[in-house]
Structure formats: C-alpha cells, structure tokens
N, CA, C and O atoms as a MOPAC input file, in Angstrom:
PM7 MOZYME 1SCF
protein

 N    165.08900 1    65.28300 1   106.64200 1
 C    164.67600 1    63.93700 1   106.36300 1
 C    164.56700 1    63.73400 1   104.83800 1
 O    164.06000 1    64.59900 1   104.12400 1
 N    165.02500 1    62.63700 1   104.38000 1
 C    164.97800 1    62.29800 1   102.97200 1
 C    163.58100 1    61.80400 1   102.61000 1
 O    163.01600 1    60.95400 1   103.29700 1
 N    163.03600 1    62.34000 1   101.53300 1
 C    161.71900 1    61.93100 1   101.06700 1
 C    161.76500 1    61.75400 1    99.57500 1
 O    162.51900 1    62.44300 1    98.88800 1
 N    160.98300 1    60.85600 1    99.07200 1
 C    160.85800 1    60.63600 1    97.64600 1
 C    159.63900 1    61.38300 1    97.15300 1
 O    158.64900 1    61.50000 1    97.87500 1
 N    159.69700 1    61.89100 1    95.93100 1
 C    158.58700 1    62.64100 1    95.35900 1
 C    157.42800 1    61.69000 1    94.97800 1
 O    157.58200 1    60.47100 1    94.89500 1
 N    156.27700 1    62.31700 1    94.75500 1
 C    155.10900 1    61.52000 1    94.27800 1
 C    155.41000 1    60.90400 1    92.91800 1
 O    154.90300 1    59.83200 1    92.58600 1
 N    156.24300 1    61.59300 1    92.12900 1
 C    156.63100 1    61.06700 1    90.81400 1
 C    157.31600 1    59.70000 1    90.97000 1
 O    157.02500 1    58.77100 1    90.21700 1
 N    158.21000 1    59.58100 1    91.93400 1
 C    158.90200 1    58.32500 1    92.18700 1
 C    157.92400 1    57.28700 1    92.74800 1
 O    157.91600 1    56.13700 1    92.30900 1
 N    157.11200 1    57.69200 1    93.70900 1
 C    156.14600 1    56.76600 1    94.31200 1
 C    155.17500 1    56.25900 1    93.26200 1
 O    154.94800 1    55.05300 1    93.16900 1
 N    154.60300 1    57.14100 1    92.47600 1
 C    153.64900 1    56.71500 1    91.43800 1
 C    154.31700 1    55.88100 1    90.34500 1
 O    153.73100 1    54.93000 1    89.82700 1
 N    155.56500 1    56.25800 1    90.00100 1
 C    156.29500 1    55.47200 1    89.01500 1
 C    156.52200 1    54.05600 1    89.47000 1
 O    156.36600 1    53.11800 1    88.68800 1
 N    156.89100 1    53.88600 1    90.72500 1
 C    157.09000 1    52.55900 1    91.28200 1
 C    155.79200 1    51.77800 1    91.32700 1
 O    155.75900 1    50.59000 1    91.00300 1
 N    154.71400 1    52.45300 1    91.73400 1
 C    153.41300 1    51.78100 1    91.75500 1
 C    153.03700 1    51.31100 1    90.35400 1
 O    152.57300 1    50.18300 1    90.18200 1
 N    153.23000 1    52.15000 1    89.36900 1
 C    152.90900 1    51.82100 1    87.98600 1
 C    153.74300 1    50.61900 1    87.50100 1
 O    153.21600 1    49.69100 1    86.88900 1
 N    155.03600 1    50.65900 1    87.78600 1
 C    155.89300 1    49.55400 1    87.37600 1
 C    155.52500 1    48.23700 1    88.04300 1
 O    155.56800 1    47.17900 1    87.41600 1
 N    155.15900 1    48.31200 1    89.33000 1
 C    154.71700 1    47.12200 1    90.03400 1
 C    153.40900 1    46.63200 1    89.45500 1
 O    153.21400 1    45.42400 1    89.31600 1
 N    152.51100 1    47.53400 1    89.11500 1
 C    151.23800 1    47.13300 1    88.51900 1
 C    151.48600 1    46.42300 1    87.18200 1
 O    150.87200 1    45.39500 1    86.89500 1
 N    152.40100 1    46.98700 1    86.36100 1
 C    152.72200 1    46.35800 1    85.09100 1
 C    153.32800 1    44.95200 1    85.29200 1
 O    153.06500 1    44.02100 1    84.53100 1
 N    154.13500 1    44.84900 1    86.33000 1
 C    154.80200 1    43.56100 1    86.60900 1
 C    153.81200 1    42.49700 1    87.04800 1
 O    153.94100 1    41.34100 1    86.64500 1
 N    152.83200 1    42.85200 1    87.86000 1
 C    151.88800 1    41.84500 1    88.35700 1
 C    150.65800 1    41.65600 1    87.46300 1
 O    149.90900 1    40.69300 1    87.62500 1
 N    150.45600 1    42.57900 1    86.52300 1
 C    149.32100 1    42.47800 1    85.62600 1
 C    149.50600 1    41.29400 1    84.68300 1
 O    150.62000 1    40.98300 1    84.26000 1
 N    148.39000 1    40.64400 1    84.36600 1
 C    148.45300 1    39.45800 1    83.50800 1
 C    148.40400 1    39.78000 1    82.00400 1
 O    148.70200 1    38.92500 1    81.17100 1
 N    148.03000 1    41.00800 1    81.67200 1
 C    147.94900 1    41.38500 1    80.27000 1
 C    149.35100 1    41.58000 1    79.65200 1
 O    150.28500 1    41.99600 1    80.33800 1
 N    149.47900 1    41.28100 1    78.37600 1
 C    150.76700 1    41.48600 1    77.71600 1
 C    151.13000 1    42.97700 1    77.72400 1
 O    152.25000 1    43.35600 1    78.06700 1
 N    150.16600 1    43.80300 1    77.34000 1
 C    150.34200 1    45.26200 1    77.39900 1
 C    149.21300 1    45.78800 1    78.28100 1
 O    148.06800 1    45.34400 1    78.18900 1
 N    149.57200 1    46.75700 1    79.14900 1
 C    148.61500 1    47.28600 1    80.10100 1
 C    148.19200 1    48.66300 1    79.68400 1
 O    149.01800 1    49.53100 1    79.40300 1
 N    146.87500 1    48.85400 1    79.64600 1
 C    146.27600 1    50.15100 1    79.31400 1
 C    146.56600 1    51.13200 1    80.44200 1
 O    146.35600 1    50.82500 1    81.61500 1
 N    147.04700 1    52.30300 1    80.07900 1
 C    147.43100 1    53.27800 1    81.10700 1
 C    146.22400 1    53.79600 1    81.89800 1
 O    146.34800 1    54.11700 1    83.08000 1
 N    145.07600 1    53.87400 1    81.25900 1
 C    143.87700 1    54.34100 1    81.96700 1
 C    143.49000 1    53.32500 1    83.06700 1
 O    143.14000 1    53.72700 1    84.17700 1
 N    143.55000 1    52.04800 1    82.77100 1
 C    143.24700 1    51.01600 1    83.75200 1
 C    144.26400 1    51.04500 1    84.89400 1
 O    143.89400 1    50.89800 1    86.05900 1
 N    145.53700 1    51.23500 1    84.56300 1
 C    146.56700 1    51.33300 1    85.58400 1
 C    146.33600 1    52.55500 1    86.48100 1
 O    146.46700 1    52.46200 1    87.70100 1
 N    145.99700 1    53.68600 1    85.88400 1
 C    145.75500 1    54.92400 1    86.63300 1
 C    144.61900 1    54.72300 1    87.62600 1
 O    144.73600 1    55.10400 1    88.79000 1
 N    143.51600 1    54.12300 1    87.17000 1
 C    142.36900 1    53.85900 1    88.04900 1
 C    142.71100 1    52.88000 1    89.14500 1
 O    142.37700 1    53.10800 1    90.30800 1
 N    143.37600 1    51.78500 1    88.79200 1
 C    143.69100 1    50.73100 1    89.75500 1
 C    144.68600 1    51.24200 1    90.81900 1
 O    144.57900 1    50.89700 1    91.99600 1
 N    145.63400 1    52.05100 1    90.39200 1
 C    146.67200 1    52.56100 1    91.31700 1
 C    146.29200 1    53.88300 1    91.98100 1
 O    147.02700 1    54.40000 1    92.82300 1
 N    145.13600 1    54.42300 1    91.59300 1
 C    144.68400 1    55.71000 1    92.10200 1
 C    145.72100 1    56.83900 1    91.86500 1
 O    146.08500 1    57.59300 1    92.76700 1
 N    146.16600 1    56.90100 1    90.59700 1
 C    147.13300 1    57.90700 1    90.16500 1
 C    146.45100 1    58.79700 1    89.14000 1
 O    145.78300 1    58.26700 1    88.25100 1
 N    146.57600 1    60.09900 1    89.20800 1
 C    145.99500 1    60.95200 1    88.18800 1
 C    146.51500 1    60.54300 1    86.79000 1
 O    147.71600 1    60.38300 1    86.57600 1
 N    145.57000 1    60.38400 1    85.85700 1
 C    145.90400 1    59.83400 1    84.51400 1
 C    146.97000 1    60.67500 1    83.80300 1
 O    147.93900 1    60.11700 1    83.28800 1
 N    146.81600 1    61.98100 1    83.76500 1
 C    147.78800 1    62.83100 1    83.05900 1
 C    149.16500 1    62.74700 1    83.72400 1
 O    150.18000 1    62.73300 1    83.02800 1
 N    149.21500 1    62.69100 1    85.02400 1
 C    150.47000 1    62.58700 1    85.75000 1
 C    151.14100 1    61.25000 1    85.38900 1
 O    152.34900 1    61.20400 1    85.16000 1
 N    150.35500 1    60.17000 1    85.34000 1
 C    150.88200 1    58.85600 1    84.99700 1
 C    151.37600 1    58.81300 1    83.57800 1
 O    152.37500 1    58.14900 1    83.29800 1
 N    150.69900 1    59.51100 1    82.65400 1
 C    151.16500 1    59.53400 1    81.26200 1
 C    152.56400 1    60.16000 1    81.17800 1
 O    153.42300 1    59.67400 1    80.44300 1
 N    152.78400 1    61.24400 1    81.93500 1
 C    154.10600 1    61.84900 1    81.96000 1
 C    155.17500 1    60.92400 1    82.51500 1
 O    156.28900 1    60.87800 1    81.99300 1
 N    154.84800 1    60.19100 1    83.56300 1
 C    155.74500 1    59.24600 1    84.15600 1
 C    156.08800 1    58.15600 1    83.14100 1
 O    157.25100 1    57.79000 1    82.97200 1
 N    155.04900 1    57.64600 1    82.46800 1
 C    155.25300 1    56.58300 1    81.50400 1
 C    156.15900 1    57.02500 1    80.34200 1
 O    157.00600 1    56.25600 1    79.88900 1
 N    155.98400 1    58.22800 1    79.87700 1
 C    156.82000 1    58.76100 1    78.77600 1
 C    158.28400 1    58.83400 1    79.24900 1
 O    159.19300 1    58.47600 1    78.50000 1
 N    158.50800 1    59.28700 1    80.46600 1
 C    159.86000 1    59.38400 1    81.01400 1
 C    160.48700 1    57.99600 1    81.10800 1
 O    161.63300 1    57.80500 1    80.70100 1
 N    159.74800 1    57.03500 1    81.63700 1
 C    160.27900 1    55.66800 1    81.76400 1
 C    160.54500 1    55.03900 1    80.41500 1
 O    161.47500 1    54.24600 1    80.26700 1
 N    159.73700 1    55.38700 1    79.42900 1
 C    159.95200 1    54.90200 1    78.06700 1
 C    161.24000 1    55.48300 1    77.48900 1
 O    162.02000 1    54.77000 1    76.85700 1
 N    161.45900 1    56.76500 1    77.70300 1
 C    162.68300 1    57.44300 1    77.21900 1
 C    163.93700 1    56.79600 1    77.80600 1
 O    164.98600 1    56.76500 1    77.16200 1
 N    163.82600 1    56.29100 1    79.00400 1
 C    164.97200 1    55.67300 1    79.69700 1
 C    165.06000 1    54.18900 1    79.46000 1
 O    165.88000 1    53.52100 1    80.09000 1
 N    164.23800 1    53.63800 1    78.56700 1
 C    164.32900 1    52.24800 1    78.19000 1
 C    163.77200 1    51.26600 1    79.17400 1
 O    164.06300 1    50.07400 1    79.07400 1
 N    162.96500 1    51.72200 1    80.14200 1
 C    162.38300 1    50.80500 1    81.12900 1
 C    161.06700 1    50.26500 1    80.66200 1
 O    160.69200 1    49.14800 1    81.01800 1
 N    160.34500 1    51.04300 1    79.85900 1
 C    159.05600 1    50.63400 1    79.31100 1
 C    159.09000 1    50.69700 1    77.80000 1
 O    159.87900 1    51.41700 1    77.18600 1
 N    158.18200 1    49.89700 1    77.22300 1
 C    157.90600 1    50.04500 1    75.78800 1
 C    156.40800 1    50.23900 1    75.63700 1
 O    155.62100 1    49.85800 1    76.50300 1
 N    156.03500 1    50.83900 1    74.52000 1
 C    154.64100 1    51.11000 1    74.26700 1
 C    154.23500 1    50.48800 1    72.97500 1
 O    155.02900 1    50.40300 1    72.03900 1
 N    153.00000 1    50.04800 1    72.91100 1
 C    152.35400 1    49.53200 1    71.71000 1
 C    151.08200 1    50.34400 1    71.49800 1
 O    150.21700 1    50.39100 1    72.37300 1
 N    150.97600 1    50.95200 1    70.38900 1
 C    149.81800 1    51.80800 1    70.06900 1
 C    148.67600 1    50.96300 1    69.43800 1
 O    148.90000 1    49.89400 1    68.87200 1
 N    147.47900 1    51.48800 1    69.56400 1
 C    146.34600 1    50.84000 1    68.91300 1
 C    145.62000 1    49.86100 1    69.80700 1
 O    145.88300 1    49.76100 1    71.00500 1
 N    144.69900 1    49.14000 1    69.19000 1
 C    143.89200 1    48.13900 1    69.93500 1
 C    144.80700 1    47.10300 1    70.57100 1
 O    145.72700 1    46.59900 1    69.92700 1
 N    144.55700 1    46.79500 1    71.81100 1
 C    145.36100 1    45.81900 1    72.51000 1
 C    146.70600 1    46.37100 1    72.94100 1
 O    147.57500 1    45.63500 1    73.40800 1
 N    146.86700 1    47.68000 1    72.77900 1
 C    148.13600 1    48.29400 1    73.13700 1
 C    148.20600 1    48.75400 1    74.56600 1
 O    147.29400 1    48.54200 1    75.36500 1
 N    149.29500 1    49.37800 1    74.85900 1
 C    149.52700 1    49.86600 1    76.20300 1
 C    151.01800 1    49.83800 1    76.49800 1
 O    151.84100 1    49.99400 1    75.59600 1
 N    151.35700 1    49.64000 1    77.75400 1
 C    152.73400 1    49.67300 1    78.20600 1
 C    153.11900 1    48.31000 1    78.79700 1
 O    152.28700 1    47.57400 1    79.32700 1
 N    154.41400 1    48.01000 1    78.68200 1
 C    154.97800 1    46.83900 1    79.36000 1
 C    156.43700 1    47.06600 1    79.63400 1
 O    157.05900 1    47.93700 1    79.02600 1
 N    156.99400 1    46.29300 1    80.54500 1
 C    158.38700 1    46.40100 1    80.87300 1
 C    159.24700 1    45.90900 1    79.69900 1
 O    158.88400 1    44.96300 1    79.00000 1
 N    160.38700 1    46.56800 1    79.50200 1
 C    161.28000 1    46.15100 1    78.38700 1
 C    162.20100 1    45.01400 1    78.78300 1
 O    162.75100 1    44.34400 1    77.90900 1
 N    162.38500 1    44.77700 1    80.06400 1
 C    163.27900 1    43.73300 1    80.51200 1
 C    162.76000 1    43.04100 1    81.79500 1
 O    161.80600 1    43.49500 1    82.42800 1
 N    163.39900 1    41.97700 1    82.13300 1
 C    163.01800 1    41.20200 1    83.30400 1
 C    163.09900 1    42.06100 1    84.54900 1
 O    164.05500 1    42.82000 1    84.70500 1
 N    162.11000 1    41.96100 1    85.45400 1
 C    162.08900 1    42.77100 1    86.69400 1
 C    163.37300 1    42.59000 1    87.53700 1
 O    163.73100 1    43.48600 1    88.30100 1
 N    164.06100 1    41.45500 1    87.40900 1
 C    165.28300 1    41.25200 1    88.16600 1
 C    166.39200 1    42.14800 1    87.67000 1
 O    167.39600 1    42.34100 1    88.35500 1
 N    166.21500 1    42.70400 1    86.46600 1
 C    167.26200 1    43.56400 1    85.86000 1
 C    166.89500 1    45.04700 1    85.88300 1
 O    167.51500 1    45.85000 1    85.18500 1
 N    165.89500 1    45.40900 1    86.67700 1
 C    165.50600 1    46.80600 1    86.82200 1
 C    165.65400 1    47.17900 1    88.28900 1
 O    164.88400 1    46.72800 1    89.13700 1
 N    166.66400 1    48.01800 1    88.58200 1
 C    166.91800 1    48.37400 1    89.98400 1
 C    166.15400 1    49.62400 1    90.37000 1
 O    165.73100 1    50.41900 1    89.53200 1
 N    165.99800 1    49.76000 1    91.67600 1
 C    165.36000 1    50.93400 1    92.24300 1
 C    166.17200 1    52.19900 1    91.85100 1
 O    165.60600 1    53.26000 1    91.58800 1
 N    167.51200 1    52.04700 1    91.82400 1
 C    168.36800 1    53.20100 1    91.42300 1
 C    168.06700 1    53.61000 1    89.98000 1
 O    167.98100 1    54.80400 1    89.69200 1
 N    167.90500 1    52.65300 1    89.07300 1
 C    167.61800 1    52.98800 1    87.69900 1
 C    166.29700 1    53.72800 1    87.55400 1
 O    166.19100 1    54.68200 1    86.78400 1
 N    165.29100 1    53.28100 1    88.30000 1
 C    163.96900 1    53.89100 1    88.23800 1
 C    163.99600 1    55.30800 1    88.77000 1
 O    163.45400 1    56.21800 1    88.14300 1
 N    164.62100 1    55.50400 1    89.92200 1
 C    164.68400 1    56.81700 1    90.53100 1
 C    165.52700 1    57.76500 1    89.66100 1
 O    165.18000 1    58.93300 1    89.48600 1
 N    166.61900 1    57.25100 1    89.12900 1
 C    167.44800 1    58.06700 1    88.24000 1
 C    166.67800 1    58.49200 1    86.99600 1
 O    166.82900 1    59.62400 1    86.53500 1
 N    165.86400 1    57.61100 1    86.45100 1
 C    165.07000 1    57.95900 1    85.30800 1
 C    164.04900 1    59.03400 1    85.64300 1
 O    163.85800 1    59.96900 1    84.86500 1
 N    163.40200 1    58.91600 1    86.77200 1
 C    162.32300 1    59.81600 1    87.13900 1
 C    162.81400 1    61.15100 1    87.75700 1
 O    162.22400 1    62.20200 1    87.50300 1
 N    163.85300 1    61.10500 1    88.53600 1
 C    164.30000 1    62.28800 1    89.26000 1
 C    165.75700 1    62.64400 1    89.05700 1
 O    166.14000 1    63.80000 1    89.23800 1
 N    166.56000 1    61.69400 1    88.69200 1
 C    167.98800 1    61.91200 1    88.65800 1
 C    168.56900 1    61.72700 1    90.01800 1
 O    167.94200 1    62.07000 1    91.02100 1
 N    169.78100 1    61.18200 1    90.07400 1
 C    170.48800 1    61.02000 1    91.34900 1
 C    171.81400 1    61.74400 1    91.23400 1
 O    172.64900 1    61.42100 1    90.39000 1
 N    171.98700 1    62.71200 1    92.08500 1
 C    173.23100 1    63.47100 1    92.07700 1
 C    174.16000 1    62.90600 1    93.13600 1
 O    173.83300 1    62.85600 1    94.32200 1
 N    175.32800 1    62.48200 1    92.67300 1
 C    176.31100 1    61.95100 1    93.58800 1
 C    177.39000 1    62.95300 1    93.91400 1
 O    178.39000 1    62.59100 1    94.53400 1
 N    177.22900 1    64.17400 1    93.52600 1
 C    178.27600 1    65.18100 1    93.71500 1
 C    177.78600 1    66.25700 1    94.66400 1
 O    176.63100 1    66.67700 1    94.58200 1
 N    178.64600 1    66.70800 1    95.56200 1
 C    178.29800 1    67.81600 1    96.41300 1
 C    178.15500 1    69.09700 1    95.54800 1
 O    178.73300 1    69.19600 1    94.46600 1
 N    177.38800 1    70.04700 1    96.04400 1
 C    177.16100 1    71.26500 1    95.26800 1
 C    178.44700 1    72.02700 1    94.97800 1
 O    178.65200 1    72.47900 1    93.85100 1
 N    179.29400 1    72.17400 1    95.94700 1
 C    180.54600 1    72.87900 1    95.75000 1
 C    181.58700 1    72.33500 1    96.71500 1
 O    181.23800 1    71.77100 1    97.75200 1
 N    182.84800 1    72.49700 1    96.38600 1
 C    183.93100 1    72.07100 1    97.26500 1
 C    184.20600 1    73.17600 1    98.27900 1
 O    184.40400 1    74.33800 1    97.92300 1
 N    184.21400 1    72.78800 1    99.53600 1
 C    184.51900 1    73.75900 1   100.58300 1
 C    186.01300 1    73.92500 1   100.74300 1
 O    186.76500 1    72.96000 1   100.60300 1
 N    186.44600 1    75.11700 1   101.02900 1
 C    187.85800 1    75.37800 1   101.25600 1
 C    188.20700 1    75.24200 1   102.74400 1
 O    189.38000 1    75.11600 1   103.09600 1
 N    187.23000 1    75.26800 1   103.58300 1
 C    187.40700 1    75.21600 1   105.03900 1
 C    187.33400 1    73.75700 1   105.47900 1
 O    186.57800 1    72.98900 1   104.88300 1
 N    188.09000 1    73.34300 1   106.49900 1
 C    188.19700 1    71.94000 1   106.93100 1
 C    186.87300 1    71.36500 1   107.35400 1
 O    186.56300 1    70.23700 1   106.97100 1
 N    186.07300 1    72.07600 1   108.12200 1
 C    184.77200 1    71.48600 1   108.55100 1
 C    183.89400 1    71.23300 1   107.32000 1
 O    183.20000 1    70.21800 1   107.25500 1
 N    183.91900 1    72.12800 1   106.36600 1
 C    183.15600 1    71.95100 1   105.13400 1
 C    183.66000 1    70.77100 1   104.31400 1
 O    182.86700 1    70.04000 1   103.72200 1
 N    184.96300 1    70.58500 1   104.27800 1
 C    185.56700 1    69.46600 1   103.52700 1
 C    185.15600 1    68.13100 1   104.15600 1
 O    184.82300 1    67.18500 1   103.44100 1
 N    185.17800 1    68.05500 1   105.47600 1
 C    184.76700 1    66.84600 1   106.17100 1
 C    183.32100 1    66.51100 1   105.89700 1
 O    182.97800 1    65.36600 1   105.60600 1
 N    182.45700 1    67.54400 1   105.99600 1
 C    181.03700 1    67.32900 1   105.71800 1
 C    180.81200 1    66.93500 1   104.27000 1
 O    180.00000 1    66.04900 1   104.00200 1
 N    181.50600 1    67.56600 1   103.32200 1
 C    181.37800 1    67.17500 1   101.93300 1
 C    181.73100 1    65.71300 1   101.71800 1
 O    181.06700 1    65.00600 1   100.96000 1
 N    182.79900 1    65.26300 1   102.40300 1
 C    183.23800 1    63.88200 1   102.24700 1
 C    182.21900 1    62.92900 1   102.83300 1
 O    181.90900 1    61.90500 1   102.22300 1
 N    181.68500 1    63.25000 1   104.01900 1
 C    180.68200 1    62.38800 1   104.66400 1
 C    179.41800 1    62.30900 1   103.80600 1
 O    178.87000 1    61.22300 1   103.61800 1
 N    178.95200 1    63.43900 1   103.28500 1
 C    177.77000 1    63.43100 1   102.45700 1
 C    177.98700 1    62.66200 1   101.16900 1
 O    177.10600 1    61.91800 1   100.73900 1
 N    179.15700 1    62.83000 1   100.53800 1
 C    179.46600 1    62.08900 1    99.32600 1
 C    179.51700 1    60.58500 1    99.58300 1
 O    179.00800 1    59.80200 1    98.78200 1
 N    180.13200 1    60.17700 1   100.70100 1
 C    180.14500 1    58.77300 1   101.05100 1
 C    178.75200 1    58.22000 1   101.31800 1
 O    178.44400 1    57.08800 1   100.94600 1
 N    177.91200 1    59.02600 1   101.96500 1
 C    176.53500 1    58.63700 1   102.24300 1
 C    175.74700 1    58.44400 1   100.94800 1
 O    174.96600 1    57.49800 1   100.84100 1
 N    175.93400 1    59.30600 1    99.98600 1
 C    175.26100 1    59.16900 1    98.70400 1
 C    175.71000 1    57.88900 1    97.98900 1
 O    174.88400 1    57.18200 1    97.41300 1
 N    177.00800 1    57.59100 1    98.02400 1
 C    177.54500 1    56.37500 1    97.40700 1
 C    176.90200 1    55.14000 1    98.04300 1
 O    176.45700 1    54.23500 1    97.33700 1
 N    176.85400 1    55.10600 1    99.36400 1
 C    176.26500 1    53.95000 1   100.07900 1
 C    174.78100 1    53.84900 1    99.80400 1
 O    174.26300 1    52.75000 1    99.60600 1
 N    174.09000 1    54.96900 1    99.78800 1
 C    172.62800 1    54.98900 1    99.49400 1
 C    172.37700 1    54.44600 1    98.08000 1
 O    171.45400 1    53.66000 1    97.86400 1
 N    173.19200 1    54.86600 1    97.14100 1
 C    173.03700 1    54.41600 1    95.75900 1
 C    173.28000 1    52.90500 1    95.67000 1
 O    172.55700 1    52.20600 1    94.96200 1
 N    174.29000 1    52.39900 1    96.38200 1
 C    174.56600 1    50.95200 1    96.37200 1
 C    173.35900 1    50.18100 1    96.88600 1
 O    172.99400 1    49.13500 1    96.34900 1
 N    172.74600 1    50.71900 1    97.94300 1
 C    171.56900 1    50.07100 1    98.51300 1
 C    170.44000 1    50.05600 1    97.50000 1
 O    169.77000 1    49.03900 1    97.32700 1
 N    170.22600 1    51.18600 1    96.82700 1
 C    169.14700 1    51.25700 1    95.82300 1
 C    169.42200 1    50.37500 1    94.60300 1
 O    168.49100 1    49.86800 1    93.97700 1
 N    170.69100 1    50.19500 1    94.27100 1
 C    171.03400 1    49.30200 1    93.16300 1
 C    170.81000 1    47.85400 1    93.51600 1
 O    170.61300 1    47.02700 1    92.62600 1
 N    170.83600 1    47.52200 1    94.81100 1
 C    170.64700 1    46.13600 1    95.21000 1
 C    169.15500 1    45.72800 1    95.27900 1
 O    168.83400 1    44.54300 1    95.37600 1
 N    168.27900 1    46.69900 1    95.22900 1
 C    166.83800 1    46.42800 1    95.25300 1
 C    166.29200 1    46.45700 1    93.82900 1
 O    166.47700 1    47.43700 1    93.10700 1
 N    165.62800 1    45.39100 1    93.43400 1
 C    165.11800 1    45.31200 1    92.07900 1
 C    163.58700 1    45.33100 1    92.08100 1
 O    162.94100 1    45.19400 1    93.12100 1
 N    163.04200 1    45.50300 1    90.89700 1
 C    161.57800 1    45.44900 1    90.74300 1
 C    161.08700 1    44.05400 1    91.15300 1
 O    159.96300 1    43.91900 1    91.63800 1
 N    161.89600 1    43.03700 1    90.96900 1
 C    161.52600 1    41.68500 1    91.37800 1
 C    161.38000 1    41.61700 1    92.91600 1
 O    160.47100 1    40.96300 1    93.42900 1
 N    162.28100 1    42.29700 1    93.63700 1
 C    162.19400 1    42.33700 1    95.11200 1
 C    160.86300 1    43.03200 1    95.53400 1
 O    160.19000 1    42.58100 1    96.46100 1
 N    160.51300 1    44.10300 1    94.85600 1
 C    159.28400 1    44.81000 1    95.14500 1
 C    158.09000 1    43.92500 1    94.86300 1
 O    157.13300 1    43.89700 1    95.63700 1
 N    158.14300 1    43.19200 1    93.74000 1
 C    157.09700 1    42.22500 1    93.35000 1
 C    156.93800 1    41.17300 1    94.45400 1
 O    155.81900 1    40.84900 1    94.85200 1
 N    158.04300 1    40.65300 1    94.93600 1
 C    158.00900 1    39.62900 1    95.99900 1
 C    157.35700 1    40.19600 1    97.25400 1
 O    156.52600 1    39.52700 1    97.86800 1
 N    157.71300 1    41.39800 1    97.64100 1
 C    157.14800 1    42.04800 1    98.81700 1
 C    155.62900 1    42.24800 1    98.63800 1
 O    154.86700 1    42.11200 1    99.59500 1
 N    155.20900 1    42.56500 1    97.43300 1
 C    153.79600 1    42.74700 1    97.11800 1
 C    153.03700 1    41.45000 1    97.39200 1
 O    151.99300 1    41.47100 1    98.04500 1
 N    153.54000 1    40.34300 1    96.90700 1
 C    152.84600 1    39.04900 1    97.10600 1
 C    152.93500 1    38.59400 1    98.55200 1
 O    152.00400 1    37.94300 1    99.02600 1
 N    153.97700 1    38.89100 1    99.26400 1
 C    154.06900 1    38.57700 1   100.69100 1
 C    153.03800 1    39.36600 1   101.45300 1
 O    152.39300 1    38.82200 1   102.34900 1
 N    152.85500 1    40.65000 1   101.12300 1
 C    151.83300 1    41.50200 1   101.76700 1
 C    150.41900 1    41.03200 1   101.40700 1
 O    149.52300 1    41.03400 1   102.25200 1
 N    150.23100 1    40.63500 1   100.16600 1
 C    148.90700 1    40.13500 1    99.74100 1
 C    148.55500 1    38.85000 1   100.46400 1
 O    147.39000 1    38.64100 1   100.80400 1
 N    149.52600 1    37.98400 1   100.70800 1
 C    149.31100 1    36.74000 1   101.43800 1
 C    148.89500 1    36.98800 1   102.87300 1
 O    148.09400 1    36.24200 1   103.43500 1
 N    149.44100 1    38.03800 1   103.46300 1
 C    149.07500 1    38.36200 1   104.85600 1
 C    147.62000 1    38.80000 1   104.95800 1
 O    146.96100 1    38.57400 1   105.97300 1
 N    147.11700 1    39.44200 1   103.87100 1
 C    145.74600 1    39.90300 1   103.87800 1
 C    144.74400 1    38.81600 1   103.56800 1
 O    143.55600 1    38.95700 1   103.86000 1
 N    145.21800 1    37.72300 1   102.97400 1
 C    144.37900 1    36.61400 1   102.54500 1
 C    143.95900 1    35.82700 1   103.74800 1
 O    144.77500 1    35.53900 1   104.62400 1
 N    142.70600 1    35.47600 1   103.80500 1
 C    142.26900 1    34.60400 1   104.88100 1
 C    141.54400 1    33.41600 1   104.23200 1
 O    141.04000 1    33.51000 1   103.11300 1
 N    141.51000 1    32.36700 1   104.92000 1
 C    140.96100 1    31.14400 1   104.37900 1
 C    139.81400 1    30.68000 1   105.28400 1
 O    139.85200 1    30.80700 1   106.50700 1
 N    138.80500 1    30.14100 1   104.61900 1
 C    137.59900 1    29.65100 1   105.35200 1
 C    137.65300 1    28.16000 1   105.40800 1
 O    136.75600 1    27.53000 1   105.96900 1

C-alpha cells in the first residue's frame, strides 16, 4: 500500500495553515502549535520548502514564513517532490518478459499518479478545508 511520510503530511498541513492564516508572515512556532507538529521537525520542512521556492522567509520582528506564489500555482506534485522527491523510473530494466511487463505497468502507474498529483493544487486543498469547516459549523 502506498503511504505518504509524516514529512509530506506535516508539510501540507503547514502550507495549508500558511494559506488560511490572515497574517502576512506566519510565525513558525505558532504554526507548529496550531498544527500540532514538532517545532524542530517543522523548521526542517520549512527550510526544504524554502530551498524549492515554495516559501519565503522574513527574519526579525513581524517575520515568519509565507507562500511565494498563488496557491493555484502550487501543485501537490511540486510539494511532494520538494519534500520527498518523486521517482518516475523503475530501479532496473528487466531482461525477462514478465519483468519487462511489470516495469512498464509500474512506470505507467507512476506517470498517471504524477498527473493526478499535478492536477491538485494548494487552492484545492484550501477549498476542501473550508468545505469541511462549514460542515462542522452549526447555527443557532
């Protein structure tokens, strides 16, 4: 079964938090507490996302992190690739026919999976967040 690492999960939570937060720059300590992510782990994730151009940082008073571009232009594939890398290549080419068929099927599956991840943006995740929040809201 395919599973995503905590690094990916926490990275997505952090990016969603930055997207829905009203502050221009978000303090990483506040994000760590709000998202229930270990602070040091979140710092490492933030540095990685900054290196890949998804986040920018402002140091000093009023500083923190924010997205570098519109959430509609940040795909799930870009985020996962930044945090974990996405390998689209089989480990080795099989010389035997059954191995070649399996290599081809797995390679095709990776291509389709990547297309699906490229079609999901941070904006889509943001929308899902507000849809879920609306379901929890009750009115008197």
